[in-house]
N, C-alpha and C positions, 0 to 999 in steps of 0.2 A: 504496499500498501504505501500513499504517498505522505506523507506531513507536512504539511507548511508548519515555516518558523524562520529562523534568523540562524545567518553563519557568520563567526565574527572569524576572520583571519589575517596575520601580521604585516603589514606593509615592511617595505623596506626600510624604512625609519623604526619599524617595533610599535607604529600607532594603530589600532586594531582596527579595520576597515568593515566595514557593517553589510551586511545583503540578504534578503531575502529570497530562500529557497528553500524547493519542498526535494526531498532526499526520498528516496525507496527504501524503505523500513520493515522489517520484519516484525513478529508481533511485540516478539520481546527488545526490540531495539537492541539486538547486539552488534547490530553493525548495519554502514549505509553507504550508499548511492547516490554521488552527486552526481550532476549532472551540470555542471555549468556552463557556460556557452563561452563559447574563442571568440572573439582575444576577448579577456572582463579580468576585470581586478583580482576580483575572486581566484580564477582562472589560473593566473599569475601567483600569486600568494599562493595557494597552498598546490601546486605546482612544486614551487620554490623551499619552501620550509615542511609542506609533505603534513600539515596537522593544522586544523582551526575544531572550532568548538560549535555543535550547534544547538540552539535553541526552543524550548518547547516555551510558548510565550501566547498575551491575552492581551499583548498592548499593537494593537491594531492600527493604533495611531502611529505609532513609530516605523512598523510595516508600507506603509500610507507611503509616510513620510519619505523612509527611503526609494520608494518607487519609485516617486514621482519627483526626487531633487532638491526637497524643501525641508532638509536635517539639517537647522542652523545652529546646532550644537551638537556633538557625540554626543550618546548617554553614559552616567556612569558603567563604569568593569573594574573589574578586579585581576589581577590572576590567574589562569587555572591552576588545577591543584598538578597535574599529571606533564601537559604540555607548556611549551611555549607559546602560550596565547592568553586569549582575554575572553572571560566569562559578564555576560551583563549582568549587572545587579538586579534590573526591573523582569525577571523572567520566571517561571516559574518551574521546569529543570533544565543544564546543560548535560550535552556530553559529548566529553573530549574524545579528539577524534585522530589517531593517525592514517596518513595516505597505506594504502598496501600496493595499492595497482593505479594504474594512469590508462586508460585508452581515449588518444589526441587525434585519430583518425577520422573523425568528422565533426563538422561546426559545434556541436552536443559534445562535449568531453564525456567520461567516464569515471566516476573514481570510485573506487570500493575503497571503504573505510574500516578502522573495525575500532572499538569503544574502547578507551582506555583506561576512562574512568566518569563518572557523573554524580551528579546531585542535583539538588532540591531545594528552593526559594523557598516556596511555598504550593499548595494544593491550585492544579488546572483544574478551574471549572466548568469551561467548558464556552462557547460565543452563543450570543442568541443569535438572530435571523439576521438584522445589522448586519453584526459581526459576519458573519461566514459570507452576506455577500459583499462585503466589501474586499473581502479575501478574494473574491472569483473578480470581481474589479480588479483590484490589483493586479491580477494574473493575467489579463486581457489589457493591462495597459501597459505588461510588460512586452506581449505580444504585438508592439499595431505593425511593426515591419515583417508581421508572421500572417497576420489574418487581413481576411476584406473589413473594410473600414465600417461595413453594412450591418456586420456579423455581432462588431465590437456595436456600432447603434444599438444595432436590439437588443442585443444582452444589457448596455446600459439602462433603455426604458423598460427591461422587465426586472431588472434589481431595485429601479428611481424608487417606487413607491413603497417595495417592503425598505428599504432601507428607511425613506419618509415618516413608517408606519413605529416600525418596530426602535428603532434608532434611540439613542442618548445626545451627549451634546457633542462625547469623541467621532463620535462614526459619523454625524453630521458635516465635521470640520470635515473628515473624511473622506464624503461625500463631493463635496468642493474641491478639498486638494488634488482629485482623481481629474474632476471634472477640467479643472484648469489646466493640468498636464496634457491631459486627450486634445486639447484646445489649440495646448502649443504645439505636442507633437504629431497628432495626425489630424486636424481641423476638426477634432469632431466634438460633441456640446451633449452631454448627457441630458442640457433641456429638452433637446428637438426632438 
């Protein structure tokens, strides 16, 4: 199954890089198959350091701000326990991993990873409908170069009322961030 979350990798200067990513995981979360596109900062960092941290989190605004490139300052982190990497303070759980194999023969690489340490900050209580819809729109926003714009607009028309009915303040902020991003990147408007 694919589990949506956030990966931190380490930049060449030692600072953390944040990337929403949905690796393929097994039921026990004992291994990950990460599939970052090439070229990307995440692909470059993980190829160079061969380690990172996958986070299970309920902060859809952080995910949205990373996708829409509106993250104004990095979120608080602390050093990972078993690897040279960074853990998000505001996560539910984290999985420190080491890359065991890289297949970079296509634009979407495949990186096999084994979990070397796991930790928990707080329970994950799940997402409401608005947060699920925001995640789906974030995924679509990262695919503007791959998907027909009519498909993205159709999904936006479907998800907008769901978000407006079930959202809190953070989800409504996310909806506008995604709308602004789609207008900039693809000329699409969620209001259309």
